[in-house]
C-alpha positions, 0 to 999 in steps of 0.5 A: 310864513307857510305856503298854506297861510300864504295861498289860502289865508292871504290870497284865496280867502280875501277873494272868496269872502268879497265874492260872497259879498257881492253875489250875496248882495245881488241875490238878496236884492233880487229875492228878498227886498222886503227883508232888506231891513234891520227888523227894528226892535225898538217896540220891545225896549227903548231906554237902552236902544236910545244911547247904545245904537247912536254910540255903535253906529256913529263909532263904526262909521268912524272906524270904517272912515279910519280903515278906508284912509289907512287901507286905501290911501297910499302912504306916499299921498299923505307924505306928498302932502307934507304929513309926517309919520308921527303927525299921521299916527297922532291923527289916526290913533287919537280919534281912532281910539275915541271911535273904538271906545264908542263902538265897543260900548255901544255894541256892549249895550246892544248885546246886553239889551238883546240877552237880558231883555226877554222880549228882545231875546225872544225876537233874536233868531239863530241867524242874529246870534251867528251874526253878533258873534262874527261882528263882535270878534273883529270889533274886539280884535281891532280894538285890541290892535289899536291899544296894544300896537298903536296906543301902547306900542311906542311913539310911532306904533306899528306901521301898517301902511308898509304891509297890511295896506299895500296887501289889501290894495293888491287884492283888488289889483288882482296881484295879491302880495301875500308875502307882505303879511309875513311879519304882521302882528298876530292880532292884526292878522286875526282881526283881518281874517274875522273881518273877511268872514264878516264880510262873507255873511253880511248879505245874509244877515240884518247887517244888509241894511248897512248898504242901503241909502234912502235916496228916494226918500226926499222925492217920494210922494207924501203918505196920506192917512185917512180915517173913516167918517167920525172915527176920530170924533170925540163928540158922540153921534146924535140919536134920532133924524137928521136932514139930508139936503136934496138941493139940485135933485129936482125934489121940490119938497122939503129935505128928506130925513134920514136916521142918524147913527145909533137910531 
């Protein structure tokens, strides 16, 4: 591994991308809370969105959970619980492949919808196009890494918990161990770099909605909708004069008459 790769790609780049992620989220929250949304396009098209969106969102959620388990939890922890490498490999690869297929198929549906459906295409900004490219690349590379090295790479696959995982944790311990990435397969390296770039642009795209949680939704007051009198009535207003009660006004005469709607 060259000095450039060690110092820039596996040391400086992660810090730059995570710093942009944190600063960008703070800046976006302070300056653009009304834009903190995915800008739903459901009103443009629903048929494809109805199946593609759940597939992608549930798939990427399971993928994120798998990444957390594989990168954050040390290998020694699962071994201490009596989980062998073979068992861990099966537990990680089978659900991981299913989640990967869900993510790829769902994203393919969303991209097809955004490209083919004219109303959705016209609502797509230049920022959205960059975001979709930077989202598609790591998803495809991650799926390719899973299939080529884990699913088809032998009984145990590639043990990334000996290299990538400790390198990832060393970044947050402020003691980057770039040398651990020297023998990592190229497809994993490309997947990691693409993922870091995605984190860097995350706060400046519609992906920002993923870090929101509707915590106050269950405790907020009800939204009350009111209509003007007669606005929702299906009965046509009577023409002529309608009595208006004067009870309690001190008027001893009969009820006043006032013209009704349309008189």
